[in-house]
C-alpha positions as CSV (number, residue, x, y, z in Angstrom):
1,M,0.0,0.0,0.0
2,K,1.3,3.4,-1.0
3,R,2.5,5.4,2.0
4,N,3.8,8.6,0.3
5,S,0.8,10.3,-1.2
6,T,-2.9,10.7,-0.9
7,V,-4.6,7.9,-2.7
8,A,-8.2,7.3,-3.2
9,T,-10.4,4.5,-4.5
10,S,-14.1,4.8,-4.5
11,D,-14.2,3.3,-1.0
12,L,-10.9,4.3,0.6
13,L,-9.0,7.5,1.0
14,T,-5.3,7.2,2.2
15,I,-3.4,10.1,3.7
16,G,0.3,9.3,3.3
17,L,3.3,10.3,5.5
18,T,4.3,13.0,3.1
19,D,0.8,14.5,2.6
20,P,0.1,17.8,4.4
21,A,-2.2,17.6,7.4
22,D,-4.5,20.1,5.8
23,V,-7.9,19.3,7.3
24,G,-9.8,21.6,4.9
25,Q,-8.3,20.0,1.9
26,I,-8.9,16.4,3.2
27,L,-12.5,17.3,4.1
28,R,-13.1,18.6,0.6
29,R,-11.7,15.4,-0.9
30,M,-13.9,13.4,1.5
31,H,-17.0,15.3,0.5
32,R,-16.1,14.8,-3.2
33,E,-15.2,11.2,-3.1
34,Q,-17.4,9.9,-0.3
35,P,-15.0,7.2,1.0
36,K,-16.2,4.4,3.3
37,A,-13.0,4.7,5.4
38,L,-10.0,6.8,5.9
39,L,-6.4,5.5,6.2
40,V,-4.0,7.8,7.9
41,W,-0.3,6.9,8.0
42,I,1.3,8.1,11.3
43,D,4.9,7.8,12.7
44,S,6.6,8.9,15.9
45,S,8.1,12.0,14.3
46,E,4.8,13.4,13.2
47,Q,2.5,11.8,15.8
48,D,1.2,15.0,17.4
49,V,0.3,16.6,14.0
50,R,-1.3,13.4,12.8
51,A,-3.2,12.9,16.1
52,E,-4.6,16.4,15.7
53,L,-5.6,15.6,12.1
54,I,-7.3,12.3,13.2
55,A,-9.1,14.1,16.1
56,E,-10.4,16.9,13.8
57,L,-11.5,14.4,11.1
58,R,-13.2,12.3,13.8
59,R,-15.0,15.4,15.1
60,R,-16.2,16.4,11.6
61,R,-17.1,12.9,10.3
62,P,-17.7,10.8,13.4
63,R,-19.2,7.9,11.6
64,L,-16.4,7.5,9.1
65,P,-14.0,4.7,10.2
66,L,-10.4,6.1,10.7
67,I,-7.6,3.6,10.4
68,A,-4.1,4.5,11.7
69,L,-1.2,2.8,9.9
70,T,2.5,2.8,11.0
71,R,5.6,1.2,9.5
72,E,6.5,-0.4,12.8
73,H,4.7,-0.9,16.1
74,D,5.2,1.9,18.7
75,A,3.0,1.7,21.8
76,R,3.1,5.5,22.2
77,V,2.0,6.1,18.6
78,E,-0.8,3.6,19.0
79,Q,-2.0,5.3,22.2
80,V,-1.9,8.7,20.6
81,A,-3.8,7.5,17.5
82,R,-6.5,5.7,19.6
83,I,-7.0,8.7,22.0
84,A,-7.4,10.9,18.9
85,G,-10.2,8.7,17.6
86,A,-8.7,6.1,15.3
87,A,-11.0,3.1,15.2
88,F,-8.2,0.8,14.2
89,Y,-4.4,0.8,14.5
90,F,-2.2,-1.4,12.3
91,P,1.6,-1.6,12.3
92,M,2.4,-2.7,8.8
93,T,5.5,-4.8,9.4
94,C,4.8,-8.0,7.5
95,A,2.4,-9.8,5.1
96,A,0.2,-10.9,8.0
97,D,-0.4,-7.3,8.9
98,Q,-1.5,-6.6,5.4
99,R,-3.9,-9.6,5.5
100,L,-5.3,-8.4,8.8
101,L,-5.9,-4.9,7.3
102,D,-7.5,-6.5,4.3
103,Q,-9.9,-8.5,6.5
104,T,-10.8,-5.4,8.5
105,L,-11.5,-3.5,5.2
106,A,-13.6,-6.4,4.0
107,S,-15.6,-6.3,7.3
108,L,-16.3,-2.7,6.6
109,G,-17.6,-3.6,3.1
110,I,-14.5,-2.3,1.4
111,E,-12.7,-4.3,-1.2
112,P,-8.9,-4.0,-0.5
113,P,-7.0,-2.2,-3.2
114,I,-4.9,-4.4,-5.6
115,P,-1.2,-3.8,-5.0
116,R,0.7,-2.1,-7.8
117,E,2.9,-5.1,-8.4
118,H,-0.3,-7.2,-9.1
119,S,-1.9,-6.9,-12.4
120,G,-5.4,-7.8,-11.1
121,L,-5.6,-10.7,-13.5
122,P,-5.8,-14.3,-12.3
123,P,-2.8,-16.5,-12.9
124,P,-2.8,-18.5,-16.2
125,A,-4.8,-21.7,-15.9
126,I,-2.3,-23.7,-18.1
127,R,1.3,-23.0,-18.3
128,G,3.0,-24.0,-21.6
129,S,6.2,-26.0,-21.5
130,P,9.3,-24.6,-23.1
131,R,10.0,-26.0,-26.5
132,L,13.2,-27.9,-27.0
133,V,15.4,-26.6,-29.8
134,R,17.8,-29.0,-31.3
135,N,21.0,-27.8,-32.8
136,E,21.8,-30.2,-35.6
């Protein structure tokens, strides 16, 4: 999942670590796109700014699920995010964390986004075998 910029699908709006914490701009996007949930990346260096953002978004849109994501688990960041109003907190440290996030999104009626490295197509049903070329 992309961490560096604001990304939106029809159901999900993601606020990356490098995105400005501009509440007005985010609220306008939320009004325009009507996401079912909001993902906010947070880390220890920006935890206070991101906590204020989460708190203000929670105040303005109390029914919208807010999900805080981090690159690694930090108990203090989790506490700050939850106090601010994040409904969920996920440290994204391994594939199991991604599966847990996907399950949570599915429980909210949101189809998880397809990773960029995945084409979205199913794998081929039959694989051809390489042809032998004889040098005579």
